[in-house]
C-alpha positions in Angstrom: -36.5 -77.4 22.0 -37.7 -76.0 18.3 -41.1 -74.4 17.8 -43.4 -75.3 14.7 -46.2 -72.7 15.2 -49.1 -72.9 13.2 -50.8 -70.0 11.5 -53.6 -71.3 10.3 -55.8 -69.3 12.0 -57.5 -65.7 12.3 -54.1 -63.2 12.4 -54.1 -60.6 15.6 -52.2 -57.9 16.5 -50.1 -59.5 18.8 -48.8 -62.7 16.2 -47.2 -59.7 14.7 -44.9 -59.4 17.6 -41.6 -61.4 17.6 -41.6 -64.8 19.2 -38.2 -63.9 20.7 -39.9 -60.7 22.3 -42.8 -62.7 23.3 -40.2 -65.6 25.1 -38.6 -62.9 27.3 -41.8 -61.3 28.7 -43.6 -65.3 29.2 -40.3 -66.4 30.6 -41.2 -64.2 33.7 -45.1 -65.0 33.8 -46.4 -67.1 36.4 -47.2 -70.7 35.9 -50.7 -69.9 36.0 -50.8 -66.8 33.5 -48.7 -68.6 31.1 -51.8 -71.4 31.5 -54.0 -68.6 30.3 -51.6 -67.6 27.2 -52.4 -70.8 25.7 -55.8 -69.8 25.0 -55.1 -66.3 23.2 -54.1 -67.8 20.0 -52.2 -71.0 18.2 -49.5 -68.9 18.4 -49.3 -67.9 21.6 -49.7 -71.4 22.7 -47.1 -72.6 20.8 -44.5 -69.7 22.4 -46.2 -70.7 26.1 -45.7 -74.6 25.4 -42.5 -73.9 24.4 -41.5 -71.7 27.8 -43.1 -74.2 29.9 -40.9 -76.9 28.6 -37.7 -75.2 28.9 -38.0 -73.6 32.2 -39.4 -75.9 34.1 -43.0 -74.5 34.6 -45.1 -77.9 34.4 -43.5 -79.3 37.2 -44.5 -76.2 39.4 -48.2 -76.1 38.2 -48.2 -79.9 39.6 -46.6 -79.2 42.9 -47.8 -76.0 43.8 -51.6 -75.9 41.6 -52.7 -79.4 41.6 -54.8 -81.0 44.6 -52.3 -82.2 47.5 -49.4 -81.6 45.3 -50.5 -84.1 42.3 -49.7 -86.5 44.8 -52.4 -88.9 43.1 -51.7 -88.1 39.4 -48.1 -89.1 39.7 -49.0 -92.4 41.1 -51.5 -93.2 38.8 -49.9 -92.2 35.5 -46.5 -92.5 33.2 -47.4 -89.0 32.3 -45.2 -86.0 32.1 -45.6 -83.1 33.8 -47.7 -80.8 31.2 -50.2 -84.0 30.4 -50.5 -84.9 34.1 -51.4 -80.9 34.4 -53.6 -81.0 31.6 -55.3 -83.9 32.6 -56.2 -82.4 36.2 -57.7 -79.8 33.9 -60.0 -82.0 31.9 -61.9 -83.3 35.1 -63.5 -80.1 35.5 -64.5 -80.5 32.0 -66.2 -83.9 32.2 -69.9 -83.0 32.3 -68.8 -82.7 28.3 -67.1 -86.5 28.3 -68.3 -89.4 26.9 -67.6 -92.8 28.2 -67.1 -96.3 26.2 -66.1 -99.6 27.3 -62.4 -100.8 26.7 -61.9 -104.0 28.5 -63.9 -106.6 30.7 -61.1 -108.5 33.1 -63.4 -111.6 34.1 -62.6 -111.6 37.8 -64.4 -112.9 40.7 -64.5 -111.4 44.2 -62.3 -108.6 43.9 -61.4 -106.7 47.4 -59.2 -104.1 46.0 -58.2 -102.3 43.1 -55.0 -100.0 42.8 -53.0 -98.4 39.8 -49.4 -98.1 39.8 -47.6 -96.4 37.0 -48.6 -98.4 33.8 -50.0 -101.6 36.3 -53.4 -102.3 37.5 -53.0 -104.5 40.6 -56.1 -106.7 41.6 -56.3 -107.9 45.1 -58.6 -110.8 44.9 -59.8 -113.3 47.2 -56.1 -116.0 47.1 -53.7 -113.9 45.3 -52.8 -110.5 43.9 -52.7 -110.0 40.2 -50.5 -107.6 38.1 -51.9 -106.0 34.9 -50.3 -104.2 31.8 -52.3 -101.7 31.2 -51.7 -101.3 27.4 -53.2 -104.5 26.5 -54.7 -106.2 29.7 -52.5 -109.1 30.1 -51.7 -110.0 33.2 -47.9 -109.6 33.9 -47.3 -111.1 37.2 -49.5 -113.0 39.8 -48.6 -113.5 43.6 -50.4 -116.6 45.1 -50.9 -114.8 48.3 -54.4 -114.3 50.5 -54.1 -110.6 51.6 -56.7 -107.8 52.0 -55.0 -105.4 50.3 -51.5 -104.6 48.3 -50.2 -101.2 47.3 -47.2 -100.1 45.7 -45.6 -96.8 45.3 -42.1 -95.8 44.0 -40.4 -96.4 47.4 -42.6 -99.1 48.8 -44.5 -102.0 48.8 -47.2 -102.0 51.1 -49.1 -105.7 51.9 -52.3 -106.1 54.4 -52.9 -109.3 55.6 -54.9 -111.2 58.6 -52.9 -112.6 61.6 -54.3 -114.5 64.2 -57.5 -112.3 64.4 -55.2 -108.8 63.9 -55.1 -106.8 60.7 -51.2 -106.8 59.9 -49.1 -104.6 57.6 -45.9 -105.7 56.2 -43.7 -102.7 54.0 -41.1 -103.6 51.9 -39.1 -101.4 50.7 -37.5 -101.1 47.1 -34.5 -99.2 48.2 -32.5 -101.3 50.3 -34.2 -104.9 50.5 -36.2 -104.2 54.1 -39.2 -104.5 55.7 -41.0 -103.5 58.7 -44.0 -105.4 60.0 -47.1 -103.8 62.7 -50.3 -104.5 64.0 -52.7 -101.8 63.3 -56.5 -100.2 63.4 -56.4 -97.8 60.4 -53.4 -96.9 57.7 -52.3 -94.8 55.3 -49.8 -94.8 52.7 -48.4 -91.8 50.5 -45.2 -92.0 48.7 -42.4 -93.2 50.6 -44.3 -93.2 53.9 -46.6 -94.8 55.8 -48.5 -94.2 58.8 -50.5 -96.7 61.2 -52.3 -96.2 64.1 -51.6 -99.2 66.1 -54.1 -101.5 69.3 -52.8 -98.8 71.5 -53.9 -96.0 69.8 -50.3 -94.7 69.2 -49.9 -93.0 65.7 -46.4 -94.8 64.3 -44.6 -93.3 61.2 -42.6 -95.2 58.7 -40.3 -93.4 56.4 -38.3 -95.0 53.9 -34.9 -93.5 53.7 -31.9 -94.4 52.1 -30.4 -97.0 53.7 -33.4 -98.5 56.0 -36.9 -97.1 57.2 -37.2 -94.8 60.0 -39.8 -95.9 62.8 -40.8 -93.0 65.1 -44.0 -92.8 67.4 -45.0 -89.4 67.3 -49.2 -89.3 68.4 -51.2 -90.5 70.2 -55.7 -90.6 70.3 -57.2 -90.3 73.2 -61.0 -90.9 72.5 -62.7 -94.5 72.2 -60.9 -96.2 69.8 -63.7 -98.2 69.1 -65.5 -95.5 67.4 -62.2 -94.3 65.0 -63.3 -95.0 61.6 -60.6 -93.4 58.9 -57.4 -91.4 58.4 -56.5 -88.9 56.1 -53.1 -87.5 55.1 -53.4 -83.8 53.0 -50.0 -81.8 52.7 -48.5 -82.3 55.7 -51.9 -82.7 57.7 -52.8 -85.6 58.7 -56.7 -86.4 60.3 -58.5 -89.1 62.2 -62.4 -89.1 61.6 -64.2 -90.5 64.4 -67.7 -92.1 63.9 -69.6 -89.6 65.9 -68.4 -86.7 63.7 -65.3 -85.5 65.4 -62.3 -85.3 63.3 -58.9 -84.5 65.1 -55.5 -83.2 63.9 -52.0 -84.2 64.6 -49.6 -81.0 64.2 -46.1 -81.7 63.8 -44.3 -81.1 67.6 -47.1 -82.4 69.3 -47.4 -85.4 71.8 -51.3 -86.5 70.5 -54.0 -85.7 68.2 -56.1 -82.6 69.1 -59.9 -82.2 68.2 -59.8 -80.0 65.5 -63.8 -80.0 64.6 -66.8 -81.9 64.4 -68.5 -82.6 61.1 -72.4 -82.9 61.4 -73.0 -86.7 60.3 -76.3 -89.0 59.7 -78.6 -89.7 62.7 -76.2 -92.3 64.5 -79.4 -94.0 65.4 -79.7 -94.6 62.0 -78.1 -98.2 61.1 -76.3 -96.9 57.8 -74.3 -99.7 57.2 -74.4 -103.4 57.3 -70.8 -103.6 55.9 -67.6 -102.5 56.9 -68.2 -98.4 57.7 -64.9 -97.8 55.4 -66.8 -98.9 52.2 -69.7 -96.3 52.7 -67.5 -93.4 54.2 -64.7 -91.5 52.8 -62.7 -88.9 53.5 -61.9 -86.4 51.1 -60.2 -82.7 51.2 -58.5 -82.2 54.3 -61.1 -83.0 56.9 -64.4 -83.4 54.7 -66.6 -86.9 54.2 -68.7 -88.2 52.1 -71.6 -90.6 53.8 -74.0 -93.3 52.4 -77.9 -92.5 53.2 -80.2 -95.0 52.8 -83.0 -92.4 51.0 -82.7 -89.4 48.4 -84.5 -87.5 50.9 -81.6 -87.4 53.7 -78.8 -86.3 50.5 -77.5 -83.0 51.0 -74.5 -81.0 51.9 -73.4 -79.3 55.3 -70.4 -77.2 55.2 -68.5 -74.7 56.9 -65.3 -72.5 55.7 -62.6 -75.8 55.6 -64.8 -79.1 55.8 -68.0 -80.7 54.6 -70.6 -83.4 55.1 -71.6 -84.7 51.6 -75.0 -87.4 52.0 -76.0 -89.3 49.0 -78.4 -91.7 48.9 -77.4 -95.7 48.3 -73.6 -94.8 47.7 -71.6 -97.8 48.3 -67.7 -96.7 47.6 -66.0 -93.4 47.0 -62.7 -92.4 45.4 -61.2 -89.0 45.4 -58.8 -88.0 42.5 -57.8 -84.4 42.7 -60.5 -82.0 42.4 -63.1 -84.9 41.5 -64.7 -87.7 43.6 -65.5 -90.7 41.9 -68.9 -92.3 43.7 -69.9 -96.0 43.1 -73.5 -96.7 43.9 -75.6 -100.0 45.2 -77.5 -99.8 41.6 -74.9 -100.1 39.4 -74.2 -96.6 38.6 -70.7 -94.2 39.0 -70.9 -90.7 39.4 -68.2 -88.1 39.3 -68.6 -84.7 40.8 -66.4 -81.6 41.2 -65.1 -80.7 45.1 -64.9 -77.3 43.9 -68.3 -76.7 42.8 -69.5 -77.6 47.0 -68.0 -74.7 47.9 -69.2 -72.3 45.3 -72.7 -73.5 44.9 -73.3 -76.1 47.2 -75.0 -78.0 44.4 -74.8 -82.2 44.9 -76.1 -82.7 41.8 -73.2 -85.5 39.7 -71.3 -84.1 36.7 -71.2 -87.0 34.9 -72.7 -90.4 35.3 -73.2 -93.9 34.0 -74.9 -97.3 34.6 -72.1 -100.4 34.4 -75.3 -102.5 33.2 -76.1 -99.7 30.4 -72.8 -100.1 29.1 -72.5 -104.4 28.8 -75.5 -106.3 27.5 -76.8 -109.0 29.8 -75.1 -107.4 32.6 -77.5 -107.7 35.9 -77.6 -105.0 38.1 -74.4 -104.9 40.9 -73.5 -102.6 43.3 -70.0 -100.8 42.7 -67.5 -102.2 45.4 -64.5 -101.0 44.2 -62.8 -97.6 41.8 -59.8 -96.9 40.8 -58.4 -94.3 37.8 -55.0 -94.6 35.3 -54.5 -91.2 33.4 -53.2 -91.3 29.9 -53.1 -88.8 27.6 -56.1 -87.0 26.6 -58.4 -89.4 28.6 -58.8 -90.8 31.6 -59.3 -94.7 32.3 -61.8 -95.3 35.4 -61.7 -99.1 37.0 -65.1 -100.5 38.5 -65.8 -103.8 40.4 -68.7 -105.4 41.1 -68.9 -108.8 43.2 -69.1 -110.6 39.5 -66.1 -108.9 37.7 -63.7 -105.8 36.7 -64.6 -103.6 34.0 -62.3 -101.0 32.4 -64.2 -97.7 31.2 -62.7 -95.1 29.1 -63.7 -91.4 29.9 -62.8 -88.9 26.6 -63.7 -85.4 25.1 -64.8 -85.9 21.8 -63.7 -82.5 20.7 -60.4 -82.0 22.9 -58.6 -79.3 21.6 -62.1 -76.9 21.7 -63.2 -78.3 25.4 -59.5 -77.6 26.5 -58.3 -75.0 24.6 
C-alpha cells in the first residue's frame, strides 16, 4: 500500500519526523492508540491508516472494541473492518446527524424485517421477499407463510406455525442439511441457534463442516408461562422472565441459574395487549427496555452491570452496537447511546424524527419494526408500519469534521 499524504494543513513539529520512523512507532501501538493518532494531523492520519491496513489493526478493533465483537455490524454490511469500526463510532455523534427519506417499498402487513449483507429480507403475510439494497429492487421471493425468516453466513432459519406450535427449521448453507424443532423462544447468532423448547430445555445447534452439532445443555426450572426472552451476549446466555428475574447459563452447568432481578413495571398494570416481545427488548447483556403507558413513568434504574429502561408508548426496539433504536406508537423513531445511561442516567433521546413529517400525506401510525444497514459514511434505517415500509438515510453533513 502506497501512502499519498495530504500536506494542505498547518504544519506541526511532528510532521518533520520521517514517515519511516513514525511507521516503526505506530506499529507497536495499541489499536485504540493508533486511532487517536488519526486526529493529530493529515499526515499522521495517513500513516495511521497505512499501519492499520498493513498490520490488520482494524480487524482487532472490530473484534476487541466493538459491542459483542461487532457481530450485528458484520451481518448487516458489506463494509471493510476499517469502515465498520468508523461507522460504529459515527453512532456516537448521531446527535449531529441529518435524516432523509431514501426509498418507499409499498408493502403492507410486514411481519419482520432483517438485513443480511447487501440484502433486505422482508417477511410478509404470505411470502418472504429479498430486496437489493443498492436499488431497492426485489431479487427473490419465497411464496410461503412464515412468522420469521433469517439468514447468516452459515445458515437460514425459518419460523412457521405447525399445528398451533411455533417451529424453527434450520438449513445449513455448507452441507445442505436441516434441523427442525418446536420452541418457545430462540436466538440466532452466526453459525449458532439456541432454542428453548416446550420442555424448557435449551438446545444448542451449531453449523459445523459436515453437519449440525446438536446438544441439550441446560434446563430452566421456573414458571415457563412467564418466560419472555432470551439474549446471547459474547459467550453468555440470559433468560428474562416477566416478573424481572434474569437467569444465566454458564458453560458446564446443567441448568440456568438466577443471575439478578431487574426492576420492572407494576405487574398489575397491563402494559401490553399484544405479544410481550413487541414491547420488551433485552439489550447489553441482561438489561431490558419496557414500554409504559404515560410519560410520568419514564425513567431508568441501574446497577453496575444491568438496567431497566422505561419509555412511554415505545412499540418496538432494536439494539445495534452501542445504540438503541426505538419505535413509538406516534410514528416517532428515536436513537439513544446506551453508554450514556451508565455515565449520566439521562434517558433523553440523542436523535429523533417522525415518519409522518418525512412523507407528505402520511397518517400517524405506530412503528412496528426497525432494522439497520451499514453503508460507507452513513446508516440506512428501515422502518415499518402497518401500511408501508420505509428506508431512511442517516448521515453526517460534515463527516470529516465530526469524525476526525
